[in-house]
PyMOL Python script that loads the backbone (N, CA, C, O; Angstrom):
from pymol import cmd

cmd.read_pdbstr("""\
ATOM      1  N   MET A   1      98.904  78.129 147.136  1.00  0.00           N
ATOM      2  CA  MET A   1      99.019  78.814 145.783  1.00  0.00           C
ATOM      3  C   MET A   1      99.676  80.138 146.057  1.00  0.00           C
ATOM      4  O   MET A   1      99.253  80.876 146.946  1.00  0.00           O
ATOM      5  N   GLU A   2     100.730  80.453 145.282  1.00  0.00           N
ATOM      6  CA  GLU A   2     101.247  81.800 145.460  1.00  0.00           C
ATOM      7  C   GLU A   2     100.980  82.507 144.396  1.00  0.00           C
ATOM      8  O   GLU A   2     101.160  81.925 143.326  1.00  0.00           O
ATOM      9  N   THR A   3     100.494  83.903 144.351  1.00  0.00           N
ATOM     10  CA  THR A   3     100.329  84.699 143.058  1.00  0.00           C
ATOM     11  C   THR A   3     101.115  86.113 143.375  1.00  0.00           C
ATOM     12  O   THR A   3     100.785  86.853 144.301  1.00  0.00           O
ATOM     13  N   CYS A   4     102.112  86.354 142.548  1.00  0.00           N
ATOM     14  CA  CYS A   4     102.764  87.702 142.618  1.00  0.00           C
ATOM     15  C   CYS A   4     103.441  87.863 144.182  1.00  0.00           C
ATOM     16  O   CYS A   4     103.457  88.999 144.656  1.00  0.00           O
ATOM     17  N   GLY A   5     103.868  86.997 144.797  1.00  0.00           N
ATOM     18  CA  GLY A   5     104.246  86.921 146.203  1.00  0.00           C
ATOM     19  C   GLY A   5     103.228  86.927 147.324  1.00  0.00           C
ATOM     20  O   GLY A   5     103.543  86.840 148.511  1.00  0.00           O
ATOM     21  N   HIS A   6     102.043  87.030 146.895  1.00  0.00           N
ATOM     22  CA  HIS A   6     100.867  86.963 147.814  1.00  0.00           C
ATOM     23  C   HIS A   6     100.337  85.590 148.039  1.00  0.00           C
ATOM     24  O   HIS A   6     100.173  84.808 147.103  1.00  0.00           O
ATOM     25  N   LYS A   7     100.032  85.253 149.451  1.00  0.00           N
ATOM     26  CA  LYS A   7      99.406  84.067 149.631  1.00  0.00           C
ATOM     27  C   LYS A   7      98.092  84.081 149.536  1.00  0.00           C
ATOM     28  O   LYS A   7      97.389  84.810 150.236  1.00  0.00           O
ATOM     29  N   VAL A   8      97.584  83.161 148.538  1.00  0.00           N
ATOM     30  CA  VAL A   8      96.217  82.994 148.233  1.00  0.00           C
ATOM     31  C   VAL A   8      95.589  81.987 149.184  1.00  0.00           C
ATOM     32  O   VAL A   8      95.865  80.800 149.005  1.00  0.00           O
ATOM     33  N   VAL A   9      94.742  82.346 150.214  1.00  0.00           N
ATOM     34  CA  VAL A   9      94.205  81.042 151.068  1.00  0.00           C
ATOM     35  C   VAL A   9      92.732  80.808 150.603  1.00  0.00           C
ATOM     36  O   VAL A   9      91.908  81.715 150.477  1.00  0.00           O
ATOM     37  N   PHE A  10      92.528  79.656 150.396  1.00  0.00           N
ATOM     38  CA  PHE A  10      91.189  78.843 149.977  1.00  0.00           C
ATOM     39  C   PHE A  10      90.757  78.282 151.431  1.00  0.00           C
ATOM     40  O   PHE A  10      91.488  77.599 152.149  1.00  0.00           O
ATOM     41  N   GLY A  11      89.483  78.677 151.727  1.00  0.00           N
ATOM     42  CA  GLY A  11      88.872  78.101 152.993  1.00  0.00           C
ATOM     43  C   GLY A  11      89.380  78.716 154.259  1.00  0.00           C
ATOM     44  O   GLY A  11      89.672  79.901 154.417  1.00  0.00           O
ATOM     45  N   MET A  12      89.443  77.773 155.121  1.00  0.00           N
ATOM     46  CA  MET A  12      90.087  78.026 156.668  1.00  0.00           C
ATOM     47  C   MET A  12      91.562  78.479 156.516  1.00  0.00           C
ATOM     48  O   MET A  12      92.280  77.966 155.658  1.00  0.00           O
ATOM     49  N   PRO A  13      92.022  79.477 157.382  1.00  0.00           N
ATOM     50  CA  PRO A  13      93.292  79.420 157.406  1.00  0.00           C
ATOM     51  C   PRO A  13      94.222  78.610 158.298  1.00  0.00           C
ATOM     52  O   PRO A  13      93.815  78.281 159.412  1.00  0.00           O
ATOM     53  N   LYS A  14      95.310  78.303 157.936  1.00  0.00           N
ATOM     54  CA  LYS A  14      96.063  77.454 158.928  1.00  0.00           C
ATOM     55  C   LYS A  14      96.512  78.130 160.387  1.00  0.00           C
ATOM     56  O   LYS A  14      96.532  79.347 160.566  1.00  0.00           O
ATOM     57  N   GLY A  15      96.813  77.300 161.240  1.00  0.00           N
ATOM     58  CA  GLY A  15      97.026  77.684 162.656  1.00  0.00           C
ATOM     59  C   GLY A  15      97.992  78.803 162.662  1.00  0.00           C
ATOM     60  O   GLY A  15      97.709  79.800 163.326  1.00  0.00           O
ATOM     61  N   ASP A  16      99.170  78.748 161.955  1.00  0.00           N
ATOM     62  CA  ASP A  16     100.269  79.773 162.067  1.00  0.00           C
ATOM     63  C   ASP A  16      99.694  81.279 161.701  1.00  0.00           C
ATOM     64  O   ASP A  16      99.944  82.351 162.251  1.00  0.00           O
ATOM     65  N   GLU A  17      98.810  80.970 160.542  1.00  0.00           N
ATOM     66  CA  GLU A  17      98.180  82.259 159.879  1.00  0.00           C
ATOM     67  C   GLU A  17      97.304  82.931 160.854  1.00  0.00           C
ATOM     68  O   GLU A  17      97.335  84.158 160.945  1.00  0.00           O
ATOM     69  N   ILE A  18      96.449  82.149 161.660  1.00  0.00           N
ATOM     70  CA  ILE A  18      95.536  82.643 162.708  1.00  0.00           C
ATOM     71  C   ILE A  18      96.279  83.457 163.604  1.00  0.00           C
ATOM     72  O   ILE A  18      95.964  84.623 163.846  1.00  0.00           O
ATOM     73  N   VAL A  19      97.365  82.810 164.159  1.00  0.00           N
ATOM     74  CA  VAL A  19      98.395  83.452 165.026  1.00  0.00           C
ATOM     75  C   VAL A  19      98.894  84.762 164.685  1.00  0.00           C
ATOM     76  O   VAL A  19      98.923  85.657 165.529  1.00  0.00           O
ATOM     77  N   GLU A  20      99.308  84.936 163.443  1.00  0.00           N
ATOM     78  CA  GLU A  20      99.841  86.031 162.706  1.00  0.00           C
ATOM     79  C   GLU A  20      98.842  87.099 162.669  1.00  0.00           C
ATOM     80  O   GLU A  20      99.213  88.250 162.902  1.00  0.00           O
ATOM     81  N   TYR A  21      97.568  86.840 162.391  1.00  0.00           N
ATOM     82  CA  TYR A  21      96.317  87.466 162.330  1.00  0.00           C
ATOM     83  C   TYR A  21      95.960  88.300 163.552  1.00  0.00           C
ATOM     84  O   TYR A  21      95.649  89.489 163.608  1.00  0.00           O
ATOM     85  N   MET A  22      96.086  87.336 164.574  1.00  0.00           N
ATOM     86  CA  MET A  22      95.766  87.824 165.773  1.00  0.00           C
ATOM     87  C   MET A  22      96.642  88.617 166.591  1.00  0.00           C
ATOM     88  O   MET A  22      96.279  89.366 167.497  1.00  0.00           O
ATOM     89  N   HIS A  23      98.180  88.336 166.096  1.00  0.00           N
ATOM     90  CA  HIS A  23      99.100  89.288 166.489  1.00  0.00           C
ATOM     91  C   HIS A  23      99.078  90.813 165.804  1.00  0.00           C
ATOM     92  O   HIS A  23      99.393  91.819 166.439  1.00  0.00           O
ATOM     93  N   ILE A  24      98.685  90.823 164.505  1.00  0.00           N
ATOM     94  CA  ILE A  24      98.403  91.926 163.767  1.00  0.00           C
ATOM     95  C   ILE A  24      97.296  92.834 164.400  1.00  0.00           C
ATOM     96  O   ILE A  24      97.402  94.060 164.426  1.00  0.00           O
ATOM     97  N   CYS A  25      96.219  92.142 164.911  1.00  0.00           N
ATOM     98  CA  CYS A  25      94.991  92.698 165.334  1.00  0.00           C
ATOM     99  C   CYS A  25      95.463  93.415 166.725  1.00  0.00           C
ATOM    100  O   CYS A  25      95.109  94.555 167.027  1.00  0.00           O
ATOM    101  N   GLU A  26      96.406  92.503 167.622  1.00  0.00           N
ATOM    102  CA  GLU A  26      96.801  92.956 168.827  1.00  0.00           C
ATOM    103  C   GLU A  26      97.460  94.393 168.533  1.00  0.00           C
ATOM    104  O   GLU A  26      97.079  95.400 169.130  1.00  0.00           O
ATOM    105  N   GLU A  27      98.433  94.406 167.608  1.00  0.00           N
ATOM    106  CA  GLU A  27      99.047  95.631 167.357  1.00  0.00           C
ATOM    107  C   GLU A  27      98.427  96.783 166.969  1.00  0.00           C
ATOM    108  O   GLU A  27      98.783  97.900 167.341  1.00  0.00           O
ATOM    109  N   LEU A  28      97.253  96.494 166.028  1.00  0.00           N
ATOM    110  CA  LEU A  28      96.512  97.563 165.890  1.00  0.00           C
ATOM    111  C   LEU A  28      95.660  98.075 166.944  1.00  0.00           C
ATOM    112  O   LEU A  28      95.355  99.268 166.946  1.00  0.00           O
ATOM    113  N   MET A  29      95.277  97.332 167.782  1.00  0.00           N
ATOM    114  CA  MET A  29      94.504  97.719 169.105  1.00  0.00           C
ATOM    115  C   MET A  29      95.324  98.490 169.897  1.00  0.00           C
ATOM    116  O   MET A  29      94.969  99.568 170.373  1.00  0.00           O
ATOM    117  N   ARG A  30      96.610  97.892 170.091  1.00  0.00           N
ATOM    118  CA  ARG A  30      97.672  98.806 170.795  1.00  0.00           C
ATOM    119  C   ARG A  30      97.964 100.058 170.332  1.00  0.00           C
ATOM    120  O   ARG A  30      98.056 101.026 171.086  1.00  0.00           O
ATOM    121  N   PHE A  31      98.152 100.123 168.882  1.00  0.00           N
ATOM    122  CA  PHE A  31      98.328 101.450 168.100  1.00  0.00           C
ATOM    123  C   PHE A  31      97.066 102.424 168.259  1.00  0.00           C
ATOM    124  O   PHE A  31      97.319 103.592 168.554  1.00  0.00           O
ATOM    125  N   THR A  32      95.925 102.100 168.113  1.00  0.00           N
ATOM    126  CA  THR A  32      94.758 102.653 168.273  1.00  0.00           C
ATOM    127  C   THR A  32      94.379 103.309 169.434  1.00  0.00           C
ATOM    128  O   THR A  32      93.878 104.434 169.439  1.00  0.00           O
ATOM    129  N   TYR A  33      94.662 102.462 170.676  1.00  0.00           N
ATOM    130  CA  TYR A  33      94.619 102.722 171.906  1.00  0.00           C
ATOM    131  C   TYR A  33      95.523 103.940 172.472  1.00  0.00           C
ATOM    132  O   TYR A  33      95.144 104.828 173.235  1.00  0.00           O
ATOM    133  N   HIS A  34      96.843 103.763 171.900  1.00  0.00           N
ATOM    134  CA  HIS A  34      97.930 104.678 172.096  1.00  0.00           C
ATOM    135  C   HIS A  34      97.496 106.172 171.420  1.00  0.00           C
ATOM    136  O   HIS A  34      97.741 107.156 172.118  1.00  0.00           O
ATOM    137  N   MET A  35      96.988 106.348 170.359  1.00  0.00           N
ATOM    138  CA  MET A  35      96.524 107.229 169.487  1.00  0.00           C
ATOM    139  C   MET A  35      95.287 107.974 170.293  1.00  0.00           C
ATOM    140  O   MET A  35      95.395 109.187 170.469  1.00  0.00           O
ATOM    141  N   ILE A  36      94.252 107.368 170.732  1.00  0.00           N
ATOM    142  CA  ILE A  36      93.293 107.726 171.214  1.00  0.00           C
ATOM    143  C   ILE A  36      93.736 108.432 172.674  1.00  0.00           C
ATOM    144  O   ILE A  36      93.238 109.483 173.077  1.00  0.00           O
ATOM    145  N   ALA A  37      94.645 107.754 173.310  1.00  0.00           N
ATOM    146  CA  ALA A  37      95.037 108.368 174.617  1.00  0.00           C
ATOM    147  C   ALA A  37      95.957 109.731 174.490  1.00  0.00           C
ATOM    148  O   ALA A  37      95.949 110.588 175.373  1.00  0.00           O
ATOM    149  N   LEU A  38      96.869 109.848 173.114  1.00  0.00           N
ATOM    150  CA  LEU A  38      97.465 111.019 172.916  1.00  0.00           C
ATOM    151  C   LEU A  38      96.488 112.121 172.582  1.00  0.00           C
ATOM    152  O   LEU A  38      96.715 113.288 172.901  1.00  0.00           O
ATOM    153  N   ALA A  39      95.255 111.693 171.852  1.00  0.00           N
ATOM    154  CA  ALA A  39      94.403 112.622 171.405  1.00  0.00           C
ATOM    155  C   ALA A  39      93.636 113.184 172.505  1.00  0.00           C
ATOM    156  O   ALA A  39      93.177 114.320 172.386  1.00  0.00           O
ATOM    157  N   LYS A  40      93.444 112.480 173.603  1.00  0.00           N
ATOM    158  CA  LYS A  40      92.677 112.759 174.678  1.00  0.00           C
ATOM    159  C   LYS A  40      93.589 113.774 175.546  1.00  0.00           C
ATOM    160  O   LYS A  40      93.154 114.707 176.220  1.00  0.00           O
ATOM    161  N   LYS A  41      94.963 113.395 175.388  1.00  0.00           N
ATOM    162  CA  LYS A  41      95.964 114.286 176.217  1.00  0.00           C
ATOM    163  C   LYS A  41      95.865 115.577 175.613  1.00  0.00           C
ATOM    164  O   LYS A  41      95.800 116.524 176.397  1.00  0.00           O
ATOM    165  N   ARG A  42      95.840 115.829 174.339  1.00  0.00           N
ATOM    166  CA  ARG A  42      95.912 116.999 173.432  1.00  0.00           C
ATOM    167  C   ARG A  42      94.568 117.950 173.778  1.00  0.00           C
ATOM    168  O   ARG A  42      94.576 119.155 174.030  1.00  0.00           O
ATOM    169  N   ILE A  43      93.679 117.255 173.728  1.00  0.00           N
ATOM    170  CA  ILE A  43      92.166 117.791 174.142  1.00  0.00           C
ATOM    171  C   ILE A  43      92.063 118.446 175.486  1.00  0.00           C
ATOM    172  O   ILE A  43      91.631 119.587 175.649  1.00  0.00           O
ATOM    173  N   ASP A  44      92.517 117.597 176.504  1.00  0.00           N
ATOM    174  CA  ASP A  44      92.669 118.132 177.767  1.00  0.00           C
ATOM    175  C   ASP A  44      93.595 119.509 177.881  1.00  0.00           C
ATOM    176  O   ASP A  44      93.228 120.487 178.532  1.00  0.00           O
ATOM    177  N   SER A  45      94.620 119.452 177.284  1.00  0.00           N
ATOM    178  CA  SER A  45      95.429 120.539 177.578  1.00  0.00           C
ATOM    179  C   SER A  45      94.888 121.754 176.621  1.00  0.00           C
ATOM    180  O   SER A  45      95.188 122.878 177.024  1.00  0.00           O
ATOM    181  N   LEU A  46      94.157 121.683 175.449  1.00  0.00           N
ATOM    182  CA  LEU A  46      93.512 122.524 174.882  1.00  0.00           C
ATOM    183  C   LEU A  46      92.307 123.150 175.763  1.00  0.00           C
ATOM    184  O   LEU A  46      92.048 124.351 175.684  1.00  0.00           O
ATOM    185  N   MET A  47      91.690 122.401 176.483  1.00  0.00           N
ATOM    186  CA  MET A  47      90.520 122.821 177.337  1.00  0.00           C
ATOM    187  C   MET A  47      91.185 123.529 178.509  1.00  0.00           C
ATOM    188  O   MET A  47      90.553 124.483 178.964  1.00  0.00           O
ATOM    189  N   TRP A  48      92.157 123.278 178.984  1.00  0.00           N
ATOM    190  CA  TRP A  48      92.963 124.062 180.137  1.00  0.00           C
ATOM    191  C   TRP A  48      93.555 125.595 179.319  1.00  0.00           C
ATOM    192  O   TRP A  48      93.672 126.613 180.002  1.00  0.00           O
ATOM    193  N   THR A  49      93.820 125.605 178.150  1.00  0.00           N
ATOM    194  CA  THR A  49      94.207 126.887 177.512  1.00  0.00           C
ATOM    195  C   THR A  49      93.138 127.787 177.154  1.00  0.00           C
ATOM    196  O   THR A  49      93.310 129.006 177.136  1.00  0.00           O
ATOM    197  N   LEU A  50      92.054 127.241 176.873  1.00  0.00           N
ATOM    198  CA  LEU A  50      90.894 128.058 176.638  1.00  0.00           C
ATOM    199  C   LEU A  50      90.281 128.936 177.746  1.00  0.00           C
ATOM    200  O   LEU A  50      89.287 129.623 177.510  1.00  0.00           O
TER     201      LEU A  50
END
""", "prot")
cmd.dss("prot")
cmd.show_as("cartoon", "prot")
cmd.util.cbc("prot")
cmd.orient("prot")
């Protein structure tokens, strides 16, 4: 069922949707890890300047 271009899923998602969801989660995890690493570097450099 399609509504305004958005896919409406009833019950369990299909295999390809699960794969897509896993990929999105992986991307989010990678992005979050990258941002934490950047923030950590920035904090470390701030500590040195103080």
